[in-house]
TIVO-2410 file (N, C-alpha, C; in nm, 3 decimals):
# residues 178
REC num residu      c1      c2      c3 atome chaine
REC   1      M   0.089  -0.121  -0.001     N      A
REC   1      M   0.006  -0.004   0.002    CA      A
REC   1      M   0.094   0.119  -0.001     C      A
REC   2      T   0.033   0.229  -0.046     N      A
REC   2      T   0.111   0.358  -0.051    CA      A
REC   2      T   0.145   0.406   0.091     C      A
REC   3      S   0.041   0.373   0.182     N      A
REC   3      S   0.067   0.405   0.318    CA      A
REC   3      S   0.029   0.292   0.407     C      A
REC   4      S   0.085   0.294   0.518     N      A
REC   4      S   0.081   0.173   0.607    CA      A
REC   4      S  -0.073   0.171   0.662     C      A
REC   5      V  -0.106   0.024   0.687     N      A
REC   5      V  -0.243   0.009   0.735    CA      A
REC   5      V  -0.258   0.050   0.885     C      A
REC   6      N  -0.348   0.118   0.924     N      A
REC   6      N  -0.365   0.164   1.061    CA      A
REC   6      N  -0.477   0.064   1.136     C      A
REC   7      L  -0.574   0.016   1.055     N      A
REC   7      L  -0.672  -0.061   1.121    CA      A
REC   7      L  -0.751  -0.161   1.024     C      A
REC   8      V  -0.778  -0.282   1.056     N      A
REC   8      V  -0.845  -0.371   0.966    CA      A
REC   8      V  -0.973  -0.434   1.047     C      A
REC   9      L  -1.090  -0.396   1.010     N      A
REC   9      L  -1.207  -0.447   1.081    CA      A
REC   9      L  -1.282  -0.542   0.990     C      A
REC  10      A  -1.301  -0.669   1.065     N      A
REC  10      A  -1.374  -0.775   0.988    CA      A
REC  10      A  -1.530  -0.733   1.006     C      A
REC  11      T  -1.590  -0.739   0.898     N      A
REC  11      T  -1.741  -0.703   0.900    CA      A
REC  11      T  -1.813  -0.798   0.808     C      A
REC  12      D  -1.953  -0.798   0.810     N      A
REC  12      D  -2.030  -0.867   0.716    CA      A
REC  12      D  -2.115  -0.756   0.648     C      A
REC  13      K  -2.101  -0.754   0.512     N      A
REC  13      K  -2.189  -0.666   0.435    CA      A
REC  13      K  -2.319  -0.708   0.408     C      A
REC  14      K  -2.417  -0.640   0.435     N      A
REC  14      K  -2.564  -0.671   0.418    CA      A
REC  14      K  -2.579  -0.678   0.266     C      A
REC  15      E  -2.627  -0.782   0.202     N      A
REC  15      E  -2.673  -0.780   0.067    CA      A
REC  15      E  -2.814  -0.820   0.036     C      A
REC  16      G  -2.878  -0.818   0.140     N      A
REC  16      G  -3.025  -0.857   0.128    CA      A
REC  16      G  -3.065  -0.880   0.272     C      A
REC  17      F  -3.200  -0.927   0.284     N      A
REC  17      F  -3.260  -0.953   0.404    CA      A
REC  17      F  -3.189  -1.043   0.482     C      A
REC  18      F  -3.167  -1.160   0.425     N      A
REC  18      F  -3.094  -1.276   0.498    CA      A
REC  18      F  -2.957  -1.298   0.437     C      A
REC  19      K  -2.907  -1.230   0.342     N      A
REC  19      K  -2.779  -1.256   0.294    CA      A
REC  19      K  -2.671  -1.147   0.330     C      A
REC  20      S  -2.553  -1.199   0.360     N      A
REC  20      S  -2.435  -1.107   0.391    CA      A
REC  20      S  -2.311  -1.195   0.342     C      A
REC  21      V  -2.228  -1.099   0.324     N      A
REC  21      V  -2.084  -1.150   0.267    CA      A
REC  21      V  -1.968  -1.088   0.350     C      A
REC  22      P  -1.885  -1.173   0.393     N      A
REC  22      P  -1.757  -1.119   0.470    CA      A
REC  22      P  -1.693  -1.010   0.394     C      A
REC  23      C  -1.660  -0.898   0.466     N      A
REC  23      C  -1.592  -0.789   0.415    CA      A
REC  23      C  -1.490  -0.734   0.520     C      A
REC  24      Y  -1.376  -0.714   0.483     N      A
REC  24      Y  -1.270  -0.647   0.563    CA      A
REC  24      Y  -1.247  -0.512   0.511     C      A
REC  25      L  -1.273  -0.420   0.617     N      A
REC  25      L  -1.237  -0.278   0.592    CA      A
REC  25      L  -1.097  -0.255   0.643     C      A
REC  26      V  -1.010  -0.210   0.531     N      A
REC  26      V  -0.863  -0.187   0.547    CA      A
REC  26      V  -0.838  -0.039   0.562     C      A
REC  27      F  -0.809   0.014   0.671     N      A
REC  27      F  -0.800   0.169   0.680    CA      A
REC  27      F  -0.640   0.201   0.660     C      A
REC  28      T  -0.614   0.292   0.579     N      A
REC  28      T  -0.488   0.347   0.562    CA      A
REC  28      T  -0.485   0.504   0.593     C      A
REC  29      N  -0.379   0.581   0.596     N      A
REC  29      N  -0.381   0.721   0.609    CA      A
REC  29      N  -0.467   0.778   0.503     C      A
REC  30      D  -0.463   0.721   0.368     N      A
REC  30      D  -0.510   0.777   0.256    CA      A
REC  30      D  -0.655   0.740   0.223     C      A
REC  31      E  -0.692   0.613   0.248     N      A
REC  31      E  -0.810   0.554   0.191    CA      A
REC  31      E  -0.853   0.430   0.284     C      A
REC  32      V  -0.975   0.383   0.234     N      A
REC  32      V  -1.046   0.271   0.287    CA      A
REC  32      V  -1.052   0.169   0.180     C      A
REC  33      V  -0.991   0.044   0.196     N      A
REC  33      V  -1.010  -0.080   0.093    CA      A
REC  33      V  -1.112  -0.152   0.147     C      A
REC  34      F  -1.199  -0.189   0.058     N      A
REC  34      F  -1.309  -0.291   0.087    CA      A
REC  34      F  -1.274  -0.432   0.025     C      A
REC  35      A  -1.236  -0.524   0.116     N      A
REC  35      A  -1.178  -0.658   0.062    CA      A
REC  35      A  -1.295  -0.763   0.108     C      A
REC  36      F  -1.358  -0.823   0.003     N      A
REC  36      F  -1.478  -0.909   0.005    CA      A
REC  36      F  -1.397  -1.055   0.024     C      A
REC  37      L  -1.469  -1.143   0.085     N      A
REC  37      L  -1.420  -1.281   0.111    CA      A
REC  37      L  -1.531  -1.375   0.036     C      A
REC  38      S  -1.523  -1.424  -0.073     N      A
REC  38      S  -1.623  -1.501  -0.151    CA      A
REC  38      S  -1.626  -1.644  -0.083     C      A
REC  39      K  -1.729  -1.716  -0.115     N      A
REC  39      K  -1.745  -1.848  -0.066    CA      A
REC  39      K  -1.637  -1.940  -0.120     C      A
REC  40      E  -1.608  -1.913  -0.256     N      A
REC  40      E  -1.498  -1.976  -0.334    CA      A
REC  40      E  -1.365  -1.972  -0.246     C      A
REC  41      R  -1.334  -1.856  -0.216     N      A
REC  41      R  -1.190  -1.823  -0.152    CA      A
REC  41      R  -1.206  -1.888  -0.005     C      A
REC  42      Q  -1.317  -1.880   0.053     N      A
REC  42      Q  -1.327  -1.947   0.190    CA      A
REC  42      Q  -1.308  -2.100   0.178     C      A
REC  43      K  -1.359  -2.146   0.077     N      A
REC  43      K  -1.348  -2.298   0.058    CA      A
REC  43      K  -1.204  -2.342   0.026     C      A
REC  44      T  -1.135  -2.257  -0.053     N      A
REC  44      T  -1.009  -2.273  -0.110    CA      A
REC  44      T  -0.897  -2.267   0.020     C      A
REC  45      E  -0.928  -2.150   0.099     N      A
REC  45      E  -0.849  -2.138   0.215    CA      A
REC  45      E  -0.859  -2.253   0.322     C      A
REC  46      N  -0.998  -2.289   0.332     N      A
REC  46      N  -1.016  -2.414   0.432    CA      A
REC  46      N  -0.942  -2.530   0.396     C      A
REC  47      E  -0.952  -2.565   0.263     N      A
REC  47      E  -0.877  -2.681   0.211    CA      A
REC  47      E  -0.730  -2.671   0.226     C      A
REC  48      E  -0.681  -2.557   0.208     N      A
REC  48      E  -0.526  -2.526   0.222    CA      A
REC  48      E  -0.498  -2.552   0.363     C      A
REC  49      V  -0.565  -2.499   0.460     N      A
REC  49      V  -0.523  -2.510   0.606    CA      A
REC  49      V  -0.546  -2.653   0.638     C      A
REC  50      R  -0.664  -2.712   0.594     N      A
REC  50      R  -0.673  -2.863   0.646    CA      A
REC  50      R  -0.566  -2.941   0.593     C      A
REC  51      R  -0.520  -2.916   0.455     N      A
REC  51      R  -0.412  -2.994   0.397    CA      A
REC  51      R  -0.279  -2.977   0.494     C      A
REC  52      R  -0.254  -2.864   0.534     N      A
REC  52      R  -0.138  -2.817   0.597    CA      A
REC  52      R  -0.144  -2.887   0.736     C      A
REC  53      L  -0.263  -2.886   0.809     N      A
REC  53      L  -0.278  -2.948   0.937    CA      A
REC  53      L  -0.256  -3.096   0.938     C      A
REC  54      K  -0.308  -3.150   0.833     N      A
REC  54      K  -0.286  -3.304   0.812    CA      A
REC  54      K  -0.154  -3.341   0.800     C      A
REC  55      E  -0.063  -3.260   0.724     N      A
REC  55      E   0.071  -3.281   0.702    CA      A
REC  55      E   0.144  -3.274   0.838     C      A
REC  56      E   0.095  -3.166   0.921     N      A
REC  56      E   0.161  -3.152   1.037    CA      A
REC  56      E   0.112  -3.264   1.154     C      A
REC  57      G   0.021  -3.338   1.122     N      A
REC  57      G  -0.025  -3.451   1.203    CA      A
REC  57      G  -0.121  -3.411   1.329     C      A
REC  58      K  -0.185  -3.289   1.292     N      A
REC  58      K  -0.282  -3.250   1.398    CA      A
REC  58      K  -0.400  -3.339   1.386     C      A
REC  59      G  -0.456  -3.362   1.521     N      A
REC  59      G  -0.580  -3.451   1.531    CA      A
REC  59      G  -0.694  -3.357   1.506     C      A
REC  60      F  -0.805  -3.415   1.528     N      A
REC  60      F  -0.941  -3.350   1.510    CA      A
REC  60      F  -0.942  -3.205   1.597     C      A
REC  61      F  -0.932  -3.228   1.736     N      A
REC  61      F  -0.953  -3.116   1.809    CA      A
REC  61      F  -0.858  -3.016   1.799     C      A
REC  62      K  -0.716  -3.044   1.791     N      A
REC  62      K  -0.626  -2.940   1.750    CA      A
REC  62      K  -0.643  -2.891   1.621     C      A
REC  63      G  -0.673  -2.960   1.521     N      A
REC  63      G  -0.702  -2.922   1.388    CA      A
REC  63      G  -0.816  -2.805   1.378     C      A
REC  64      T  -0.920  -2.854   1.458     N      A
REC  64      T  -1.042  -2.758   1.469    CA      A
REC  64      T  -1.004  -2.621   1.543     C      A
REC  65      A  -0.927  -2.631   1.637     N      A
REC  65      A  -0.872  -2.503   1.724    CA      A
REC  65      A  -0.791  -2.436   1.616     C      A
REC  66      A  -0.702  -2.490   1.545     N      A
REC  66      A  -0.614  -2.423   1.470    CA      A
REC  66      A  -0.690  -2.352   1.343     C      A
REC  67      L  -0.801  -2.430   1.292     N      A
REC  67      L  -0.880  -2.366   1.179    CA      A
REC  67      L  -0.958  -2.256   1.238     C      A
REC  68      M  -1.016  -2.254   1.351     N      A
REC  68      M  -1.083  -2.150   1.405    CA      A
REC  68      M  -0.985  -2.032   1.436     C      A
REC  69      S  -0.867  -2.054   1.498     N      A
REC  69      S  -0.772  -1.946   1.505    CA      A
REC  69      S  -0.741  -1.887   1.367     C      A
REC  70      F  -0.718  -1.949   1.269     N      A
REC  70      F  -0.690  -1.916   1.124    CA      A
REC  70      F  -0.794  -1.803   1.092     C      A
REC  71      W  -0.913  -1.841   1.102     N      A
REC  71      W  -1.022  -1.748   1.056    CA      A
REC  71      W  -1.043  -1.622   1.148     C      A
REC  72      N  -1.017  -1.649   1.279     N      A
REC  72      N  -1.022  -1.532   1.376    CA      A
REC  72      N  -0.914  -1.422   1.341     C      A
REC  73      T  -0.818  -1.469   1.297     N      A
REC  73      T  -0.711  -1.374   1.268    CA      A
REC  73      T  -0.670  -1.351   1.109     C      A
REC  74      Y  -0.762  -1.401   1.014     N      A
REC  74      Y  -0.751  -1.385   0.886    CA      A
REC  74      Y  -0.722  -1.246   0.835     C      A
REC  75      G  -0.798  -1.145   0.883     N      A
REC  75      G  -0.784  -1.005   0.858    CA      A
REC  75      G  -0.642  -0.949   0.881     C      A
REC  76      D  -0.574  -1.011   0.975     N      A
REC  76      D  -0.426  -0.956   1.001    CA      A
REC  76      D  -0.348  -0.965   0.885     C      A
REC  77      R  -0.374  -1.045   0.792     N      A
REC  77      R  -0.300  -1.057   0.664    CA      A
REC  77      R  -0.291  -0.937   0.578     C      A
REC  78      Y  -0.394  -0.846   0.584     N      A
REC  78      Y  -0.417  -0.723   0.512    CA      A
REC  78      Y  -0.313  -0.613   0.585     C      A
REC  79      Y  -0.259  -0.637   0.693     N      A
REC  79      Y  -0.145  -0.552   0.740    CA      A
REC  79      Y  -0.021  -0.546   0.664     C      A
REC  80      D  -0.008  -0.662   0.581     N      A
REC  80      D   0.120  -0.685   0.497    CA      A
REC  80      D   0.087  -0.715   0.363     C      A
REC  81      I  -0.028  -0.693   0.303     N      A
REC  81      I  -0.046  -0.708   0.156    CA      A
REC  81      I  -0.075  -0.565   0.094     C      A
REC  82      S  -0.013  -0.550  -0.039     N      A
REC  82      S  -0.044  -0.432  -0.107    CA      A
REC  82      S  -0.180  -0.404  -0.145     C      A
REC  83      K  -0.217  -0.283  -0.158     N      A
REC  83      K  -0.340  -0.245  -0.211    CA      A
REC  83      K  -0.385  -0.314  -0.330     C      A
REC  84      E  -0.283  -0.318  -0.429     N      A
REC  84      E  -0.303  -0.384  -0.557    CA      A
REC  84      E  -0.336  -0.529  -0.541     C      A
REC  85      D  -0.273  -0.597  -0.457     N      A
REC  85      D  -0.293  -0.732  -0.434    CA      A
REC  85      D  -0.422  -0.763  -0.376     C      A
REC  86      I  -0.467  -0.677  -0.279     N      A
REC  86      I  -0.606  -0.681  -0.211    CA      A
REC  86      I  -0.705  -0.677  -0.319     C      A
REC  87      L  -0.679  -0.568  -0.411     N      A
REC  87      L  -0.787  -0.551  -0.516    CA      A
REC  87      L  -0.791  -0.656  -0.612     C      A
REC  88      K  -0.694  -0.725  -0.631     N      A
REC  88      K  -0.697  -0.839  -0.724    CA      A
REC  88      K  -0.761  -0.977  -0.681     C      A
REC  89      E  -0.781  -0.965  -0.547     N      A
REC  89      E  -0.824  -1.096  -0.478    CA      A
REC  89      E  -0.968  -1.134  -0.508     C      A
REC  90      D  -1.042  -1.019  -0.529     N      A
REC  90      D  -1.188  -1.032  -0.558    CA      A
REC  90      D  -1.249  -0.928  -0.663     C      A
REC  91      G  -1.316  -0.959  -0.753     N      A
REC  91      G  -1.364  -0.853  -0.848    CA      A
REC  91      G  -1.443  -0.757  -0.781     C      A
REC  92      R  -1.506  -0.798  -0.674     N      A
REC  92      R  -1.586  -0.678  -0.590    CA      A
REC  92      R  -1.509  -0.584  -0.508     C      A
REC  93      N  -1.375  -0.614  -0.490     N      A
REC  93      N  -1.288  -0.539  -0.391    CA      A
REC  93      N  -1.280  -0.397  -0.464     C      A
REC  94      F  -1.274  -0.294  -0.374     N      A
REC  94      F  -1.248  -0.156  -0.425    CA      A
REC  94      F  -1.200  -0.069  -0.306     C      A
REC  95      S  -1.159   0.042  -0.347     N      A
REC  95      S  -1.104   0.151  -0.252    CA      A
REC  95      S  -1.151   0.283  -0.271     C      A
REC  96      T  -1.147   0.358  -0.163     N      A
REC  96      T  -1.197   0.484  -0.193    CA      A
REC  96      T  -1.112   0.577  -0.095     C      A
REC  97      T  -1.110   0.706  -0.124     N      A
REC  97      T  -1.025   0.807  -0.041    CA      A
REC  97      T  -1.121   0.845   0.067     C      A
REC  98      H  -1.062   0.882   0.182     N      A
REC  98      H  -1.145   0.927   0.317    CA      A
REC  98      H  -1.240   1.053   0.263     C      A
REC  99      D  -1.189   1.135   0.179     N      A
REC  99      D  -1.259   1.264   0.146    CA      A
REC  99      D  -1.383   1.226   0.069     C      A
REC 100      K  -1.399   1.112   0.013     N      A
REC 100      K  -1.504   1.084  -0.073    CA      A
REC 100      K  -1.627   1.013   0.014     C      A
REC 101      I  -1.591   0.984   0.141     N      A
REC 101      I  -1.687   0.929   0.231    CA      A
REC 101      I  -1.774   1.045   0.296     C      A
REC 102      E  -1.888   1.051   0.255     N      A
REC 102      E  -1.980   1.167   0.309    CA      A
REC 102      E  -2.031   1.132   0.451     C      A
REC 103      R  -2.050   1.013   0.482     N      A
REC 103      R  -2.104   0.979   0.621    CA      A
REC 103      R  -2.050   0.851   0.655     C      A
REC 104      F  -1.995   0.842   0.788     N      A
REC 104      F  -1.950   0.718   0.841    CA      A
REC 104      F  -2.020   0.707   0.990     C      A
REC 105      V  -2.070   0.595   1.000     N      A
REC 105      V  -2.132   0.582   1.141    CA      A
REC 105      V  -2.065   0.441   1.190     C      A
REC 106      F  -2.005   0.443   1.300     N      A
REC 106      F  -1.960   0.328   1.372    CA      A
REC 106      F  -2.024   0.303   1.504     C      A
REC 107      R  -2.114   0.227   1.511     N      A
REC 107      R  -2.198   0.188   1.634    CA      A
REC 107      R  -2.149   0.074   1.700     C      A
REC 108      G  -2.105   0.091   1.829     N      A
REC 108      G  -2.042  -0.027   1.912    CA      A
REC 108      G  -2.141  -0.137   1.916     C      A
REC 109      M  -2.063  -0.242   1.965     N      A
REC 109      M  -2.149  -0.376   1.978    CA      A
REC 109      M  -2.241  -0.360   2.106     C      A
REC 110      R  -2.356  -0.419   2.081     N      A
REC 110      R  -2.443  -0.423   2.184    CA      A
REC 110      R  -2.520  -0.562   2.187     C      A
REC 111      S  -2.576  -0.609   2.288     N      A
REC 111      S  -2.637  -0.736   2.292    CA      A
REC 111      S  -2.797  -0.725   2.297     C      A
REC 112      N  -2.863  -0.784   2.226     N      A
REC 112      N  -3.009  -0.795   2.230    CA      A
REC 112      N  -3.057  -0.917   2.277     C      A
REC 113      V  -3.109  -0.935   2.385     N      A
REC 113      V  -3.157  -1.066   2.435    CA      A
REC 113      V  -3.308  -1.080   2.438     C      A
REC 114      D  -3.365  -1.188   2.392     N      A
REC 114      D  -3.491  -1.204   2.407    CA      A
REC 114      D  -3.498  -1.372   2.455     C      A
REC 115      E  -3.626  -1.418   2.440     N      A
REC 115      E  -3.648  -1.549   2.492    CA      A
REC 115      E  -3.570  -1.654   2.404     C      A
REC 116      S  -3.568  -1.626   2.264     N      A
REC 116      S  -3.514  -1.721   2.176    CA      A
REC 116      S  -3.365  -1.716   2.156     C      A
REC 117      Q  -3.292  -1.601   2.152     N      A
REC 117      Q  -3.161  -1.590   2.107    CA      A
REC 117      Q  -3.090  -1.480   2.169     C      A
REC 118      T  -2.948  -1.465   2.171     N      A
REC 118      T  -2.870  -1.368   2.199    CA      A
REC 118      T  -2.798  -1.313   2.081     C      A
REC 119      E  -2.793  -1.191   2.052     N      A
REC 119      E  -2.721  -1.144   1.936    CA      A
REC 119      E  -2.640  -1.037   1.975     C      A
REC 120      S  -2.512  -1.038   1.939     N      A
REC 120      S  -2.403  -0.929   1.988    CA      A
REC 120      S  -2.348  -0.891   1.841     C      A
REC 121      S  -2.369  -0.762   1.811     N      A
REC 121      S  -2.309  -0.716   1.699    CA      A
REC 121      S  -2.322  -0.556   1.702     C      A
REC 122      G  -2.244  -0.489   1.628     N      A
REC 122      G  -2.248  -0.349   1.604    CA      A
REC 122      G  -2.261  -0.316   1.469     C      A
REC 123      K  -2.285  -0.195   1.423     N      A
REC 123      K  -2.311  -0.159   1.297    CA      A
REC 123      K  -2.214  -0.057   1.249     C      A
REC 124      I  -2.193  -0.067   1.102     N      A
REC 124      I  -2.123   0.044   1.034    CA      A
REC 124      I  -2.203   0.073   0.905     C      A
REC 125      V  -2.215   0.210   0.895     N      A
REC 125      V  -2.297   0.253   0.774    CA      A
REC 125      V  -2.208   0.364   0.714     C      A
REC 126      I  -2.183   0.342   0.576     N      A
REC 126      I  -2.088   0.421   0.509    CA      A
REC 126      I  -2.169   0.483   0.389     C      A
REC 127      L  -2.170   0.618   0.370     N      A
REC 127      L  -2.237   0.670   0.270    CA      A
REC 127      L  -2.138   0.745   0.178     C      A
REC 128      M  -2.138   0.702   0.052     N      A
REC 128      M  -2.051   0.757  -0.057    CA      A
REC 128      M  -2.103   0.759  -0.190     C      A
REC 129      N  -2.087   0.854  -0.255     N      A
REC 129      N  -2.143   0.865  -0.391    CA      A
REC 129      N  -2.293   0.835  -0.390     C      A
REC 130      G  -2.376   0.869  -0.284     N      A
REC 130      G  -2.507   0.836  -0.277    CA      A
REC 130      G  -2.538   0.716  -0.239     C      A
REC 131      E  -2.441   0.617  -0.238     N      A
REC 131      E  -2.468   0.471  -0.207    CA      A
REC 131      E  -2.435   0.433  -0.050     C      A
REC 132      K  -2.531   0.374   0.009     N      A
REC 132      K  -2.544   0.334   0.152    CA      A
REC 132      K  -2.479   0.199   0.175     C      A
REC 133      I  -2.371   0.181   0.233     N      A
REC 133      I  -2.316   0.042   0.263    CA      A
REC 133      I  -2.338   0.006   0.404     C      A
REC 134      K  -2.402  -0.100   0.436     N      A
REC 134      K  -2.445  -0.150   0.570    CA      A
REC 134      K  -2.353  -0.263   0.608     C      A
REC 135      L  -2.291  -0.255   0.705     N      A
REC 135      L  -2.210  -0.379   0.761    CA      A
REC 135      L  -2.245  -0.401   0.906     C      A
REC 136      K  -2.208  -0.539   0.947     N      A
REC 136      K  -2.211  -0.563   1.094    CA      A
REC 136      K  -2.072  -0.588   1.143     C      A
REC 137      H  -2.046  -0.580   1.262     N      A
REC 137      H  -1.914  -0.603   1.321    CA      A
REC 137      H  -1.940  -0.669   1.450     C      A
REC 138      K  -1.824  -0.720   1.513     N      A
REC 138      K  -1.829  -0.773   1.660    CA      A
REC 138      K  -1.712  -0.725   1.726     C      A
REC 139      Y  -1.700  -0.579   1.737     N      A
REC 139      Y  -1.592  -0.523   1.804    CA      A
REC 139      Y  -1.646  -0.456   1.931     C      A
REC 140      R  -1.565  -0.467   2.026     N      A
REC 140      R  -1.581  -0.385   2.148    CA      A
REC 140      R  -1.474  -0.295   2.153     C      A
REC 141      D  -1.483  -0.173   2.192     N      A
REC 141      D  -1.367  -0.066   2.191    CA      A
REC 141      D  -1.339  -0.015   2.337     C      A
REC 142      H  -1.314  -0.125   2.430     N      A
REC 142      H  -1.289  -0.095   2.568    CA      A
REC 142      H  -1.168  -0.013   2.585     C      A
REC 143      N  -1.064  -0.040   2.506     N      A
REC 143      N  -0.940   0.061   2.511    CA      A
REC 143      N  -0.943   0.179   2.417     C      A
REC 144      K  -1.058   0.204   2.345     N      A
REC 144      K  -1.068   0.327   2.268    CA      A
REC 144      K  -0.972   0.328   2.152     C      A
REC 145      K  -0.917   0.197   2.099     N      A
REC 145      K  -0.835   0.199   1.987    CA      A
REC 145      K  -0.888   0.239   1.858     C      A
REC 146      I  -1.009   0.176   1.847     N      A
REC 146      I  -1.084   0.211   1.712    CA      A
REC 146      I  -1.127   0.360   1.717     C      A
REC 147      K  -1.172   0.405   1.822     N      A
REC 147      K  -1.199   0.554   1.831    CA      A
REC 147      K  -1.093   0.637   1.801     C      A
REC 148      G  -0.966   0.609   1.859     N      A
REC 148      G  -0.856   0.675   1.830    CA      A
REC 148      G  -0.809   0.682   1.702     C      A
REC 149      I  -0.800   0.564   1.638     N      A
REC 149      I  -0.773   0.550   1.496    CA      A
REC 149      I  -0.859   0.637   1.396     C      A
REC 150      L  -0.999   0.615   1.421     N      A
REC 150      L  -1.086   0.683   1.329    CA      A
REC 150      L  -1.084   0.814   1.360     C      A
REC 151      K  -1.067   0.865   1.473     N      A
REC 151      K  -1.062   1.015   1.500    CA      A
REC 151      K  -0.927   1.075   1.434     C      A
REC 152      G  -0.827   1.001   1.429     N      A
REC 152      G  -0.701   1.033   1.373    CA      A
REC 152      G  -0.719   1.054   1.226     C      A
REC 153      L  -0.801   0.965   1.159     N      A
REC 153      L  -0.824   0.959   1.010    CA      A
REC 153      L  -0.918   1.069   0.979     C      A
REC 154      Y  -1.027   1.093   1.058     N      A
REC 154      Y  -1.145   1.192   1.017    CA      A
REC 154      Y  -1.134   1.309   1.088     C      A
REC 155      S  -1.040   1.324   1.191     N      A
REC 155      S  -1.023   1.450   1.269    CA      A
REC 155      S  -1.152   1.502   1.342     C      A
REC 156      N  -1.177   1.625   1.313     N      A
REC 156      N  -1.292   1.695   1.358    CA      A
REC 156      N  -1.438   1.660   1.294     C      A
REC 157      R  -1.420   1.599   1.182     N      A
REC 157      R  -1.541   1.559   1.114    CA      A
REC 157      R  -1.614   1.445   1.170     C      A
REC 158      L  -1.541   1.375   1.271     N      A
REC 158      L  -1.605   1.253   1.335    CA      A
REC 158      L  -1.662   1.286   1.465     C      A
REC 159      K  -1.780   1.264   1.491     N      A
REC 159      K  -1.846   1.284   1.616    CA      A
REC 159      K  -1.853   1.157   1.702     C      A
REC 160      Y  -1.843   1.170   1.838     N      A
REC 160      Y  -1.841   1.060   1.931    CA      A
REC 160      Y  -1.959   1.067   2.021     C      A
REC 161      S  -2.044   0.967   2.040     N      A
REC 161      S  -2.143   0.966   2.140    CA      A
REC 161      S  -2.120   0.835   2.217     C      A
REC 162      G  -2.117   0.846   2.354     N      A
REC 162      G  -2.106   0.734   2.442    CA      A
REC 162      G  -2.236   0.679   2.472     C      A
REC 163      Q  -2.341   0.728   2.436     N      A
REC 163      Q  -2.478   0.657   2.450    CA      A
REC 163      Q  -2.486   0.526   2.395     C      A
REC 164      Q  -2.545   0.423   2.474     N      A
REC 164      Q  -2.576   0.297   2.421    CA      A
REC 164      Q  -2.439   0.242   2.345     C      A
REC 165      G  -2.342   0.257   2.409     N      A
REC 165      G  -2.203   0.195   2.380    CA      A
REC 165      G  -2.147   0.306   2.275     C      A
REC 166      L  -2.027   0.276   2.226     N      A
REC 166      L  -1.962   0.372   2.122    CA      A
REC 166      L  -2.035   0.389   1.998     C      A
REC 167      T  -2.056   0.511   1.967     N      A
REC 167      T  -2.109   0.565   1.829    CA      A
REC 167      T  -2.022   0.677   1.776     C      A
REC 168      L  -1.961   0.636   1.662     N      A
REC 168      L  -1.886   0.756   1.595    CA      A
REC 168      L  -1.957   0.789   1.471     C      A
REC 169      T  -1.975   0.912   1.449     N      A
REC 169      T  -2.052   0.958   1.334    CA      A
REC 169      T  -1.970   1.064   1.252     C      A
REC 170      L  -1.949   1.043   1.128     N      A
REC 170      L  -1.900   1.141   1.047    CA      A
REC 170      L  -2.017   1.202   0.953     C      A
REC 171      G  -2.032   1.323   0.940     N      A
REC 171      G  -2.119   1.397   0.861    CA      A
REC 171      G  -2.241   1.445   0.942     C      A
REC 172      K  -2.330   1.501   0.874     N      A
REC 172      K  -2.436   1.545   0.954    CA      A
REC 172      K  -2.533   1.442   0.998     C      A
REC 173      N  -2.594   1.484   1.121     N      A
REC 173      N  -2.680   1.377   1.187    CA      A
REC 173      N  -2.819   1.407   1.156     C      A
REC 174      K  -2.866   1.488   1.069     N      A
REC 174      K  -2.999   1.528   1.040    CA      A
REC 174      K  -3.090   1.411   0.969     C      A
REC 175      D  -3.019   1.314   0.906     N      A
REC 175      D  -3.100   1.208   0.860    CA      A
REC 175      D  -3.051   1.067   0.919     C      A
REC 176      K  -3.140   0.986   0.950     N      A
REC 176      K  -3.113   0.857   1.001    CA      A
REC 176      K  -3.071   0.767   0.893     C      A
REC 177      I  -2.953   0.711   0.891     N      A
REC 177      I  -2.930   0.614   0.782    CA      A
REC 177      I  -2.891   0.477   0.839     C      A
REC 178      T  -2.894   0.462   0.970     N      A
REC 178      T  -2.872   0.333   1.006    CA      A
REC 178      T  -2.996   0.240   1.033     C      A
***
């Protein structure tokens, strides 16, 4: 990348009422890269990791734990990959400069509990070129790392609200876009 990566957030981009696709947001000083993870790539990565684990002689339990660890840290690879290589990984991948983002909302993770299930997720909404991109994430910002990085990138344009968890908003708050 032309500048170093400041933050990688693993998210799921909503593509319909029940459908979402994994998407990593890669923040640099200059831009945000949207890196999608297709089902085909997930399958290929799973097969490669399983092959490697089999060669190492890992059993079922250690292999399962290693595979889970692999996916939990998958986004870390974007700290060392060039923007060009990220964009080549999937035809849907794209980047945009920070100044083209009209609105950015990062809402912290919260839990909704009812009789049937517990759901823990936060929301990110990005508005650029009139298009609204909705994402879900599972980040808690206890040490305020995410807030610090986003404030550094968007400076005074980013608003912070501590109500109902962490909410960071870039742009005018007159219209509800979440």
